[in-house]
C-alpha positions in Angstrom: 111.2 110.5 120.8 114.0 113.1 121.4 113.7 116.2 119.2 117.0 116.0 117.7 116.2 112.6 116.3 112.6 114.1 114.8 114.6 117.0 113.3 117.4 114.8 111.9 114.7 112.2 110.1 112.9 115.6 108.9 116.1 116.4 107.0 116.7 112.7 106.1 113.6 112.3 104.0 113.8 115.7 102.9 117.1 114.9 101.2 115.7 111.8 99.8 112.7 113.0 98.1 114.3 116.0 97.0 117.3 114.4 95.1 117.5 113.1 91.6 117.8 109.7 92.9 115.2 107.3 94.1 116.0 104.1 95.7 116.1 100.2 94.9 117.4 97.3 97.1 118.5 98.1 99.7 116.0 100.1 101.7 116.9 103.7 102.9 115.9 104.0 106.4 115.1 101.6 109.4 112.6 101.7 111.5 112.2 99.3 115.2 109.1 99.6 116.6 107.7 97.7 119.4 104.1 96.4 118.8 101.3 98.4 119.4 103.6 101.7 119.3 102.7 104.2 117.2 105.3 107.1 115.8 104.8 110.1 114.3 107.5 111.9 111.7 107.4 115.3 110.4 108.1 115.4 107.1 109.1 118.8 104.8 107.2 117.1 101.8 105.1 114.2 100.7 102.5 113.1 98.1 101.8 109.4 99.6 102.8 106.5 101.5 102.1 102.7 101.5 103.0 99.8 102.9 103.4 96.0 101.8 102.4 94.8 104.5 99.2 96.8 106.6 98.6 93.6 108.3 101.8 94.4 110.5 102.3 98.3 110.2 99.6 101.1 109.5 100.4 104.1 107.6 98.3 107.4 107.5 99.9 110.6 106.0 98.7 114.0 106.8 99.3 117.0 104.4 99.2 120.2 106.0 97.1 122.9 104.7 98.6 125.3 102.2 96.6 128.1 102.7 99.0 131.0 104.0 97.6 134.6 104.9 98.5 137.5 102.8 101.8 139.0 104.6 100.9 142.1 106.0 102.5 144.9 107.2 103.0 145.3 110.7 105.1 148.7 112.2 106.3 149.2 108.6 107.9 145.6 108.4 106.6 142.2 107.4 106.4 139.5 109.8 108.8 136.9 110.1 108.1 134.2 107.3 106.0 130.7 108.6 107.8 127.4 108.6 107.8 125.4 105.4 104.3 123.3 104.8 105.0 120.1 105.4 103.1 116.8 106.4 103.2 114.1 108.8 103.9 110.0 108.7 102.2 107.9 111.2 103.4 104.4 111.4 101.2 102.1 113.7 103.1 98.5 114.8 100.2 96.2 114.6 102.1 92.9 114.6 105.5 91.3 114.5 107.3 91.3 111.0 108.9 93.5 108.8 107.3 95.6 106.6 108.4 98.1 103.7 106.9 101.6 103.5 107.0 103.3 100.2 107.2 107.4 100.4 106.5 109.2 97.3 106.9 113.2 96.7 107.9 115.2 93.4 108.4 112.7 91.4 110.8 110.4 93.4 110.5 107.9 96.0 112.2 106.1 99.1 111.6 103.1 100.9 112.0 102.4 104.6 112.1 98.9 106.4 109.7 98.9 109.6 110.8 96.1 111.9 108.0 95.2 114.5 108.4 93.7 118.0 112.5 93.1 116.4 116.0 94.0 117.8 116.8 97.7 117.4 119.8 96.5 115.7 119.9 94.4 113.0 121.4 91.0 112.5 124.7 90.3 110.2 123.9 89.3 106.6 123.6 85.5 106.7 126.9 84.1 105.7 125.6 82.0 102.7 124.3 85.1 100.7 127.5 86.8 101.4 129.7 84.0 100.1 127.1 83.9 96.8 127.8 87.5 96.3 131.5 87.4 96.5 132.0 84.3 94.4 129.1 85.8 91.6 130.8 89.1 91.8 134.7 89.6 91.6 136.3 92.3 93.7 133.1 93.1 95.9 134.7 94.4 99.2 132.3 94.6 102.8 133.3 97.0 105.4 132.2 98.5 108.5 131.4 102.6 108.6 131.6 105.1 111.4 129.1 104.0 113.8 129.0 100.2 112.8 126.8 100.3 109.8 127.9 97.8 107.2 129.1 99.2 103.7 129.2 97.1 100.3 130.8 98.3 97.2 131.2 96.0 94.0 131.2 96.1 90.3 127.7 94.6 88.3 129.2 92.9 85.5 126.9 89.7 85.0 123.1 88.8 85.6 124.7 86.1 88.1 126.2 88.9 90.6 123.3 91.1 89.8 120.9 88.3 91.4 123.1 87.4 94.3 123.1 91.2 95.1 119.6 91.3 95.2 119.3 88.4 98.2 122.1 89.9 99.9 121.0 93.8 99.5 117.4 92.6 101.0 119.1 91.8 104.4 118.2 94.2 107.1 121.9 94.7 107.5 122.3 97.3 104.6 121.4 100.7 103.9 121.6 102.8 100.6 123.8 105.3 101.5 126.4 102.6 102.4 126.4 100.7 99.4 128.2 101.7 96.1 127.7 99.7 92.6 128.9 100.3 89.6 127.2 98.8 86.7 128.5 97.9 83.1 126.7 98.5 79.9 125.4 95.3 79.5 124.2 94.5 83.2 122.0 97.9 82.8 120.4 96.3 80.1 120.0 93.7 81.4 118.3 95.4 84.4 116.2 97.2 81.9 114.9 94.1 80.2 113.8 92.4 83.4 112.3 95.4 84.5 110.2 95.9 81.3 108.8 92.4 81.4 107.7 92.8 85.1 106.0 95.7 83.9 104.7 93.9 80.9 103.8 90.8 83.0 101.7 93.0 85.8 99.9 94.5 82.7 100.7 97.9 83.2 101.2 100.6 80.4 104.3 101.4 81.6 107.6 101.9 79.2 111.5 101.9 80.6 114.3 103.0 78.8 118.0 104.4 80.2 119.3 107.7 79.2 122.9 107.0 80.2 122.3 105.5 84.0 119.0 107.5 84.4 116.5 105.5 84.1 112.9 107.3 82.2 109.3 105.8 83.3 106.3 107.1 80.5 102.9 106.1 80.3 99.2 107.2 81.5 98.3 105.3 84.2 95.6 104.9 87.2 97.2 106.2 90.7 97.2 102.4 91.9 99.3 101.6 88.2 101.6 104.5 89.0 102.2 102.8 92.4 102.6 99.4 91.3 105.4 100.6 88.7 107.6 102.2 91.4 107.4 99.1 93.9 108.2 97.0 90.8 111.2 99.4 89.8 111.9 98.9 93.4 111.7 95.2 93.9 113.9 94.4 90.2 116.4 97.4 90.5 120.0 97.8 92.5 121.3 100.5 94.6 120.3 104.1 94.1 118.5 104.8 90.6 118.1 108.3 89.2 115.2 108.0 88.0 112.9 110.4 85.8 109.3 109.7 86.7 107.4 110.9 83.5 103.9 108.9 83.8 100.9 110.5 83.6 98.7 109.6 86.4 94.8 110.3 85.8 91.9 108.9 88.0 91.0 109.3 92.0 92.6 107.2 94.5 90.0 104.2 95.1 89.0 103.8 91.9 91.1 100.3 91.9 91.9 98.3 94.7 95.5 97.8 93.9 98.8 98.4 95.8 101.6 97.4 97.1 102.6 93.6 95.9 100.8 91.1 98.0 98.9 93.6 100.0 95.5 95.7 100.1 95.3 99.4 99.8 96.3 101.7 103.0 94.2 104.6 104.4 95.3 107.0 101.4 96.8 110.3 101.7 94.1 113.0 102.3 94.7 116.6 103.1 94.5 117.6 106.7 91.9 119.4 108.7 92.5 123.3 108.1 95.6 124.2 110.2 95.1 124.7 113.8 97.8 127.6 114.4 97.0 131.1 112.7 93.3 130.7 111.6 91.9 133.5 110.5 88.0 133.7 109.1 87.3 134.0 105.4 
């Protein structure tokens, strides 16, 4: 991977997780890997990551050692500042197929689509899904951005429109940054009702509400329930979600074998071994 590509991916994720929006369908980033490949991606911030298909994509997160020695005067001047402590996300392509990977940090999440053994460029959306969305969402417009990425803009004013868009935006042709959706009040309320029903069905002690267009999640949950709530938010919502994650997480990782929908837990996030550079005795 070229160094410029590594830097670009780092900056992209840093922007995602420090912003006030989380992401729902479509995904934000698309990665393509051949079977058997492994890719290390440097990140500026990350708390945990997991996949909905661990049989296809392995995920390991490594958090850098936060121990920073005290600054020492050298020649009457402070030494140059050290780089920001970050993390590394390692993706391992195990078997052919698509997988979603959720990344969480600082109260926000992003979801990547990882295609193993597939083409580097996604296929166009299925014509039947495009036609259904155009019929259900009057005024929907499709276009092509610079670089060939597909764009979509729509007014979400009915349940039929929302469901048609959910089906269409799951297609690998779309990325969140190229999709603009505007909800009317009734459609936003329907989305909230659907999301709360999903939490209740999954027996999660989570309450959802909107303040303006911002989604607020409250409750006390285990780490596994927290992840499940975020996966359901991603699955049931559309476009960018102005998320305020007020969930109180209690317990330890591994207390419950509950992770992404239809999956088993991936390797949990653990602190890395002490940083190799500039180590000092204590």
